[in-house]
C-alpha positions in Angstrom: -1.8 -19.4 9.3 -1.0 -17.9 12.7 -1.4 -14.2 13.3 1.8 -12.1 13.3 3.1 -11.4 16.8 5.4 -8.4 16.9 5.9 -8.8 20.6 7.7 -12.1 20.0 11.4 -12.6 19.5 10.8 -15.7 17.3 11.1 -15.0 13.6 8.3 -17.2 12.4 6.0 -15.8 15.0 6.9 -12.2 14.0 5.9 -12.9 10.4 2.9 -15.0 11.3 4.2 -18.0 9.4 4.5 -21.7 10.2 7.9 -23.2 10.3 7.0 -25.1 7.1 6.2 -21.9 5.3 7.4 -21.7 1.7 9.6 -18.9 0.3 6.6 -17.3 -1.4 4.6 -17.4 1.9 7.5 -15.8 3.8 7.8 -13.0 1.2 4.1 -12.4 1.1 4.0 -12.1 4.9 7.0 -9.8 4.9 5.6 -7.5 2.2 2.3 -7.2 3.9 3.8 -6.3 7.3 6.6 -4.1 5.9 4.0 -2.0 4.0 1.8 -1.7 7.1 4.7 -0.6 9.4 6.9 1.2 6.9 8.3 4.4 8.6 7.2 6.5 5.5 3.7 5.4 6.1 4.0 6.0 9.9 6.0 9.2 10.3 7.2 10.1 13.7 6.1 6.7 15.1 8.9 5.0 17.0 6.8 1.8 17.5 6.4 1.5 13.7 10.1 1.9 13.1 10.9 -0.8 15.7 8.3 -3.1 14.2 9.7 -2.5 10.7 13.2 -3.4 11.9 11.9 -6.6 13.5 10.0 -7.7 10.5 13.0 -7.0 8.2 15.4 -8.9 10.4 13.1 -11.9 10.5 12.7 -12.0 6.8 16.4 -11.4 6.1 17.1 -14.6 8.0 14.3 -16.8 6.9 14.6 -15.9 3.2 18.2 -17.1 3.1 18.1 -20.9 2.9 21.4 -21.4 4.8 20.5 -18.9 7.5 17.1 -20.4 7.9 18.6 -23.9 8.4 20.9 -22.6 11.0 18.1 -20.7 12.7 15.9 -23.8 12.7 18.7 -25.8 14.3 20.3 -23.3 16.7 18.2 -20.2 16.9 19.5 -16.6 16.6 22.8 -17.6 18.2 23.6 -19.9 15.3 22.9 -17.2 12.8 24.9 -14.6 14.8 27.9 -16.9 15.0 27.8 -17.5 11.2 27.6 -13.7 10.6 31.0 -13.4 12.3 32.7 -16.0 10.2 35.1 -14.7 7.4 34.1 -14.9 3.8 34.0 -18.6 2.8 33.5 -19.8 6.3 30.7 -22.1 7.4 30.9 -24.2 4.3 31.1 -21.3 1.9 28.1 -19.3 3.3 29.7 -16.1 2.2 29.9 -14.6 5.7 26.1 -14.9 6.1 25.9 -11.1 6.0 23.8 -10.8 2.8 20.2 -9.9 2.3 17.8 -11.3 -0.3 18.8 -10.3 -3.8 22.6 -10.3 -3.0 22.8 -7.2 -0.9 25.6 -7.5 1.6 26.2 -5.4 4.8 29.6 -5.6 6.4 29.4 -7.6 9.6 26.0 -9.0 8.7 22.8 -7.9 10.4 24.6 -7.1 13.6 26.2 -10.2 15.0 27.4 -10.8 18.5 28.5 -8.1 20.8 31.3 -8.4 23.3 28.8 -10.0 25.8 27.3 -12.3 23.2 24.2 -10.1 22.9 22.1 -10.3 19.7 22.2 -7.1 17.7 19.1 -6.1 15.7 19.0 -4.8 12.2 19.4 -1.0 12.0 16.7 1.2 10.5 19.0 2.0 7.6 19.6 -1.7 6.9 15.9 -2.3 7.0 15.2 0.5 4.6 18.0 -0.6 2.2 16.7 -4.2 2.2 13.2 -3.1 1.4 14.4 -0.9 -1.5 16.6 -3.7 -2.8 13.8 -6.2 -2.7 11.3 -4.1 -4.6 13.6 -2.0 -6.9 11.8 0.7 -8.8 8.3 -0.8 -8.3 5.7 0.9 -6.2 5.1 -1.3 -3.1 2.4 1.0 -1.6 -0.1 1.5 -4.4 -2.4 -1.5 -4.6 -3.2 -5.0 -3.5 -4.0 -7.6 -6.2 -1.6 -10.4 -6.7 -1.1 -12.7 -9.7 -3.5 -15.3 -8.2 -6.3 -13.4 -9.8 -5.0 -14.8 -13.1 -6.1 -14.6 -16.7 -7.3 -11.0 -17.0 -5.0 -9.8 -19.8 -5.7 -6.5 -21.5 -7.1 -4.7 -18.4 -7.4 -1.0 -19.0 -6.2 -1.4 -22.6 -2.9 -3.1 -21.6 -2.2 -6.2 -23.6 -1.2 -9.6 -22.2 -0.5 -11.0 -18.7 -2.7 -11.8 -15.8 -3.8 -9.4 -13.2 -0.9 -8.3 -11.0 1.6 -9.4 -13.6 4.5 -7.3 -14.9 3.4 -4.0 -16.5 -0.3 -4.4 -15.7 -2.2 -1.2 -14.7 -5.5 -1.6 -12.9 -8.3 0.9 -13.6 -9.7 1.5 -10.2 -13.2 2.8 -10.5 -13.4 5.1 -13.5 -15.8 8.0 -14.0 -19.4 7.2 -13.3 -20.9 6.0 -16.6 -17.8 3.8 -17.4 -15.0 6.3 -17.9 -12.2 4.1 -16.7 -9.9 6.6 -15.1 -7.0 5.5 -12.9 -7.4 5.9 -9.2 -5.6 3.5 -7.0 -4.2 0.3 -8.1 -0.9 0.7 -10.0 0.9 -2.6 -10.4 4.4 -2.6 -11.8 5.9 -6.0 -11.2 9.6 -5.4 -11.4 12.2 -8.2 -11.8 9.4 -10.8 -11.7 8.4 -9.9 -8.2 5.2 -8.4 -6.9 4.8 -4.7 -6.5 4.6 -4.5 -2.7 2.8 -1.2 -2.3 1.0 -1.9 -5.6 0.0 -5.6 -5.4 -1.6 -7.3 -2.6 -3.7 -10.4 -3.1 -6.2 -12.4 -5.1 -9.4 -11.4 -3.5 -11.7 -14.3 -2.4 -15.3 -13.5 -2.7 -15.0 -10.2 -4.5 -18.4 -9.1 -5.8 -16.9 -6.6 -8.2 -13.7 -6.1 -10.1 -11.5 -3.1 -10.4 -12.8 -0.7 -13.0 -16.4 -0.8 -11.9 -18.4 2.4 -11.7 -18.6 4.2 -8.3 -21.8 3.7 -6.3 -24.8 3.0 -8.4 -28.3 2.1 -7.4 -29.5 0.0 -4.6 -29.3 -3.8 -4.8 -31.8 -6.1 -3.0 -29.7 -6.2 0.1 -29.3 -2.4 0.3 -25.8 -2.2 -1.1 -24.8 0.1 -3.9 -24.5 -1.8 -7.2 -22.0 -0.9 -9.9 -24.3 -2.3 -12.6 -27.1 0.1 -11.8 -27.9 2.8 -14.3 -27.8 5.8 -11.9 -24.3 6.4 -10.7 -23.4 7.9 -7.3 -20.7 10.5 -7.6 -20.1 10.7 -3.8 -19.2 7.1 -3.3 -15.6 5.8 -3.4 -15.4 3.2 -6.2 -15.5 -0.5 -5.6 -12.0 -1.9 -5.9 -10.2 1.1 -4.4 -7.2 0.2 -2.3 -7.5 1.7 1.2 -5.9 1.5 4.7 -7.9 1.6 7.9 -7.3 4.5 10.3 -8.8 5.9 13.5 -10.6 2.7 14.5 -11.5 2.8 18.2 -13.2 -0.6 18.7 -10.4 -2.5 16.8 -7.3 -0.4 17.0 -5.1 -3.3 16.1 -6.6 -3.1 12.6 -5.4 0.5 12.0 -2.9 0.5 9.2 -4.3 -2.8 7.7 -5.0 -2.6 4.0 -8.0 -3.8 2.0 -10.2 -3.2 -1.0 -13.6 -1.6 -1.0 -16.0 -4.3 -1.9 -19.3 -2.3 -1.8 -21.0 0.6 -0.1 -23.9 0.1 2.2 -26.1 3.1 1.6 -28.5 2.4 4.5 -25.7 2.3 7.0 -23.5 4.9 5.3 -20.5 2.5 5.6 -18.1 0.8 3.2 -17.5 -3.0 3.3 -13.8 -3.5 3.1 -12.2 -6.9 2.3 -9.0 -7.2 4.2 -5.7 -8.1 2.6 -5.0 -11.8 2.3 -8.2 -12.9 3.9 -11.9 -13.3 3.5 -12.5 -11.1 6.5 -14.6 -8.0 5.9 -15.1 -4.8 8.0 -17.9 -2.2 7.8 -16.3 1.2 8.3 -17.1 4.9 7.8 -15.5 7.0 5.1 -13.6 8.8 7.9 -11.8 5.5 8.7 -10.4 5.1 5.2 -7.3 6.4 3.6 -7.3 5.9 -0.2 -3.9 4.9 -1.7 -4.6 6.6 -5.0 -2.3 7.4 -7.9 -1.2 11.0 -8.2 0.9 13.3 -10.3 3.2 15.9 -8.8 2.7 19.5 -10.0 4.2 22.9 -9.6 7.1 22.2 -7.1 9.2 25.3 -7.2 12.1 24.2 -5.0 12.5 20.8 -6.7 11.3 21.2 -10.3 12.7 17.8 -11.2 9.8 16.2 -9.3 7.1 17.9 -11.5 5.4 15.4 -13.7 6.5 12.4 -11.6 3.7 10.0 -10.5 3.4 8.3 -7.2 1.1 6.7 -4.6 -0.3 8.4 -1.5 1.0 6.6 1.6 -0.5 8.7 4.3 -1.8 12.1 5.3 0.1 14.0 8.1 -2.4 16.3 9.9 0.2 18.1 11.9 2.0 19.2 8.7 -1.0 19.4 6.4 0.9 17.2 3.9 0.8 13.9 2.0 3.6 11.4 2.0 3.8 10.2 -1.6 5.9 7.3 -2.7 7.6 8.0 -6.1 8.6 4.7 -7.5 10.8 6.2 -10.2 12.9 7.7 -7.5 12.5 4.8 -5.0 11.8 7.3 -2.2 9.0 9.2 -0.4 8.4 12.9 -0.7 6.2 15.1 1.6 3.9 17.3 -0.5 1.3 20.0 0.1 -2.2 19.2 -1.3 -1.8 21.9 -3.9 1.1 20.0 -5.4 -0.7 16.7 -5.7 -3.1 16.1 -8.6 -5.6 13.2 -8.5 -6.6 11.2 -11.6 -10.0 11.7 -13.1 -12.4 9.4 -11.4 -11.0 9.7 -7.9 -13.6 10.4 -5.2 -12.5 12.9 -2.6 -13.9 15.0 0.3 -14.3 18.7 -0.1 -12.6 20.8 2.6 -11.7 24.4 3.4 -14.2 26.1 1.1 -14.9 29.6 2.3 -17.2 30.7 -0.5 -19.6 27.7 -0.1 -18.9 26.3 3.4 -22.1 24.2 3.2 -20.2 21.9 0.7 -17.3 21.1 3.1 -17.5 17.5 4.1 -19.3 16.4 1.0 -17.8 13.9 -1.4 -17.5 14.3 -5.2 -15.8 12.7 -8.2 -12.9 14.4 -10.1 -14.2 15.1 -13.6 -11.3 17.1 -14.9 -8.1 18.9 -13.7 -7.6 22.3 -15.2 -3.8 22.8 -15.4 -3.8 26.5 -16.0 -5.6 27.3 -12.8 -4.7 24.2 -10.8 -8.4 23.5 -10.1 -10.7 20.5 -10.4 -14.2 20.2 -11.9 -15.8 18.0 -9.2 -19.1 16.3 -9.9 -21.4 16.1 -6.9 -24.5 14.7 -8.7 -25.7 14.2 -12.2 -26.9 17.8 -12.2 -24.2 19.5 -10.2 -20.6 20.1 -10.9 -18.4 22.6 -9.1 -14.9 24.1 -9.7 -12.6 24.1 -6.7 -8.9 24.5 -6.0 -6.8 21.3 -5.9 -6.1 21.8 -2.2 -9.8 21.8 -1.4 -10.2 18.1 -2.2 -8.7 15.4 0.0 -8.7 11.6 0.0 
């Protein structure tokens, strides 16, 4: 498969697909790129918004059989001309203005201007198509697809293979085999994949979601989930992450993957990238965990309290998380104090004034105390501390 080329004007090149690509391959490529460049994951980023529009326009055309045929024969001009035909024109193509799933926008995606120029899809149309395609599912929260197969009953859920409808993945439970939820929440809706919450069947995975964080040292120096001594400061194998802050490979920033293992000697995580066998060795500071959270104690919008969502990104300038709430099909911006992690999530301590020597250290959420909005965070087998929710970040 070719690599996506967002500098191209050619739809197949934009999606990184061959002209012979199947419908499933096109949708997979669209979902991967749309999640990476979604404006809610890249706030105040004009380049991301433009890329999201280009990706959406390309998929809207190629996912429609009749539009794709016209595009293959005549290019964008053929599709634009069809968009201007009245309903029932062009052999009953319905005006060619619809998106996948039957959504229709008056005038199509843009059509021809007075000078014959091609009009691109608007940001609003791109967002509407994304929401229409994925319904109430959570497209941001995980990455396994149904190709893993045959893993019914994961986390106590009966039936279905991994990534199938209604399956919830236990992403690295409490050390010692607790099985708490922390990152991969798959809710296949309408028979489709969950785009923020389902990603791929991982080739060469050495561990499955639900393994214990860290562990002892294997023969090659990697942490092993099967070892008897757990590590409470290691992000669990199988956690869904995005890459950020990479200097040597900036083009990889925003790409998603799964933590395969932790190299204790190097102090780096081995991440298997989405839809590939490629791995990268990165520091914890270059990872954003897409963990599952619960919203708590919102005074101005109490209807949000108790809702669950997936962390999309951290906005340093605002000191807030963007959290995608699948039940509402929208993203909300929340302070750390209003975001509660599941037991088993490994986060980094920050902003402690009473014990500043602990800032920067990682620990595992053992329990959330609702009354005080604090966590018990386990740093080692012998040491547990109690801190405010806002003092732990992922």
